C-alpha positions in Angstrom: 35.0 -83.8 -98.2 35.2 -87.6 -98.8 33.5 -90.0 -96.1 36.8 -91.4 -95.2 36.0 -94.3 -93.0 39.2 -93.9 -90.7 38.6 -90.5 -88.9 41.6 -88.7 -88.8 40.7 -86.7 -85.6 40.5 -89.6 -83.3 43.5 -90.2 -81.1 44.8 -93.3 -82.3 45.5 -92.1 -85.5 49.5 -91.2 -84.8 49.4 -95.1 -83.9 47.8 -95.8 -87.0 50.1 -93.8 -89.3 53.1 -94.9 -87.2 52.1 -98.7 -88.0 51.8 -97.8 -91.7 55.0 -96.2 -91.8 56.9 -98.8 -90.2 55.0 -101.6 -92.1 54.8 -99.7 -95.8 57.4 -97.0 -96.1 60.5 -99.3 -96.8 58.7 -101.3 -99.9 57.3 -97.4 -101.1 60.6 -95.9 -100.8 61.7 -99.0 -103.2 58.9 -98.6 -105.7 59.5 -95.0 -105.5 62.9 -95.1 -106.4 62.5 -97.4 -109.4 60.5 -94.5 -111.1 63.9 -92.5 -111.6 63.3 -90.2 -108.5 66.0 -87.4 -108.7 66.9 -84.4 -107.6 64.8 -81.4 -109.1 61.8 -83.5 -109.2 58.0 -82.0 -108.6 56.4 -84.4 -106.4 53.1 -84.9 -105.2 52.3 -87.0 -102.3 48.3 -87.7 -102.2 46.9 -88.7 -98.6 50.1 -88.0 -96.9 49.1 -89.1 -93.4 52.1 -88.4 -90.9 54.5 -87.1 -93.8 57.0 -89.5 -93.6 57.3 -90.3 -97.3 56.8 -86.8 -98.5 59.6 -85.9 -96.1 61.5 -88.6 -97.7 60.8 -87.4 -101.3 62.1 -84.0 -100.0 65.3 -85.4 -99.1 65.7 -87.2 -102.8 64.7 -84.4 -104.6 66.7 -81.8 -102.9 66.0 -77.7 -102.6 66.0 -77.4 -106.4 62.8 -79.7 -106.3 59.3 -79.5 -104.9 57.0 -81.8 -102.9 53.8 -81.2 -101.9 52.1 -83.1 -99.3 48.3 -83.4 -99.4 45.8 -84.6 -96.9 42.0 -83.8 -96.0 43.4 -83.6 -92.3 46.9 -82.7 -92.3 47.4 -81.9 -88.4 49.4 -85.1 -88.2 52.0 -84.3 -90.7 52.0 -80.7 -89.4 53.5 -82.1 -86.4 56.9 -82.5 -88.6 56.6 -78.9 -90.1 59.1 -77.1 -88.1 61.7 -79.7 -89.8 60.2 -79.5 -92.7 62.4 -77.7 -95.7 61.2 -74.7 -97.7 60.5 -77.0 -100.7 58.4 -79.6 -99.1 54.8 -78.1 -98.4 51.9 -79.3 -96.6 48.4 -78.7 -98.0 45.1 -79.4 -96.8 43.2 -80.9 -99.7 40.7 -83.1 -100.7 41.8 -84.7 -103.7 38.1 -85.4 -105.1 37.4 -81.8 -105.3 40.1 -79.4 -104.7 42.2 -78.1 -108.0 45.5 -79.5 -108.9 48.0 -77.9 -111.4 47.9 -79.5 -115.0 50.8 -81.4 -116.3 52.9 -80.3 -113.2 54.1 -83.0 -111.3 57.2 -85.6 -112.5 55.7 -88.0 -109.7 52.7 -88.5 -108.1 52.4 -91.1 -105.3 49.1 -92.4 -103.4 49.2 -95.3 -100.8 45.8 -96.7 -99.7 43.8 -93.9 -100.8 41.7 -94.4 -103.9 40.3 -97.7 -102.3 38.2 -95.3 -99.9 37.1 -92.7 -102.5 33.8 -93.3 -104.3 35.1 -91.2 -107.2 38.4 -93.0 -107.4 38.1 -93.3 -111.3 37.6 -89.4 -111.7 40.4 -88.5 -109.0 42.8 -91.1 -111.1 42.0 -89.2 -114.4 42.4 -85.9 -112.0 46.1 -87.1 -111.3 46.9 -88.4 -114.7 46.1 -84.8 -115.8 48.1 -83.3 -113.3 51.3 -85.2 -114.3 53.7 -83.9 -116.6 54.6 -85.5 -120.0 56.8 -88.8 -119.2 55.8 -88.4 -115.5 55.1 -91.2 -113.3 51.9 -92.2 -111.1 52.5 -94.5 -108.2 49.5 -95.9 -106.8 49.7 -98.6 -104.0 46.3 -100.1 -103.1 45.1 -103.2 -101.2 42.9 -106.0 -102.6 41.1 -107.0 -99.4 39.8 -109.9 -101.1 42.2 -112.6 -100.4 42.4 -112.6 -96.4 42.5 -116.4 -95.2 43.2 -117.2 -91.8 46.8 -118.8 -92.0 47.1 -119.9 -88.8 44.6 -119.7 -85.4 44.9 -121.0 -82.2 41.3 -122.3 -82.5 38.4 -122.3 -84.9 36.7 -119.9 -83.0 39.4 -117.3 -83.2 39.8 -118.0 -87.1 35.8 -117.5 -87.3 36.1 -114.2 -85.4 39.0 -112.8 -87.8 36.6 -113.9 -90.6 33.7 -112.1 -89.4 35.9 -108.8 -88.4 37.2 -108.8 -92.2 33.7 -109.2 -93.2 32.5 -106.1 -91.3 35.7 -103.9 -92.0 34.9 -104.8 -95.8 31.0 -103.9 -95.3 31.9 -100.8 -93.8 34.5 -99.6 -96.3 31.8 -100.4 -99.0 29.1 -98.5 -97.1 31.3 -95.3 -97.2 31.9 -95.5 -101.0 35.4 -97.6 -101.1 36.2 -100.6 -103.0 38.0 -103.2 -100.8 39.0 -105.2 -104.2 40.4 -101.7 -105.6 44.0 -103.3 -105.6 42.8 -106.1 -108.3 41.2 -103.3 -110.7 43.9 -100.5 -110.4 46.2 -101.6 -113.3 43.2 -101.9 -115.6 42.0 -98.5 -114.5 45.3 -97.2 -115.2 45.6 -98.6 -118.6 42.2 -97.2 -119.5 43.2 -94.0 -118.2 46.2 -94.0 -120.7 49.0 -94.9 -118.6 
């Protein structure tokens, strides 16, 4: 299992997922639409969190398509299961170690996942192998290296923010993550043949 810094068993997890969905789902949906997403596609949602994007993908691919939502701890996405159609499945899955079918998916999406993984490059290779020829891989990752204080009420508040950001970066790195992965992902994808 991964040493994921943010414990999904924590009682605050639904709020964190909700905030991520509110802030980033509209952008992710636009990017996913740009792939040509169509009815009948097979999609993999890696690190599906609360399941919002996986469920949205299910609406887009329709009953002739297939969506697999994965997470190392799918309990929060499972809350939506009674409303999930049969062509959308939820799977407890560790993307670093658990198997993936080869050349199976038309679209694979992961948002803010690989930056947390020590084995991000081998995971990227695994995702490429799971794509069908001509398939799309959409990785949405942060570059946490540029986090200036744009406005703060006091210098002390700005200094506090900078200390918190530095501490967070340190913890991500200690857990095997790369807070600068967002600036490296394009090159890594090119080296992986995409």
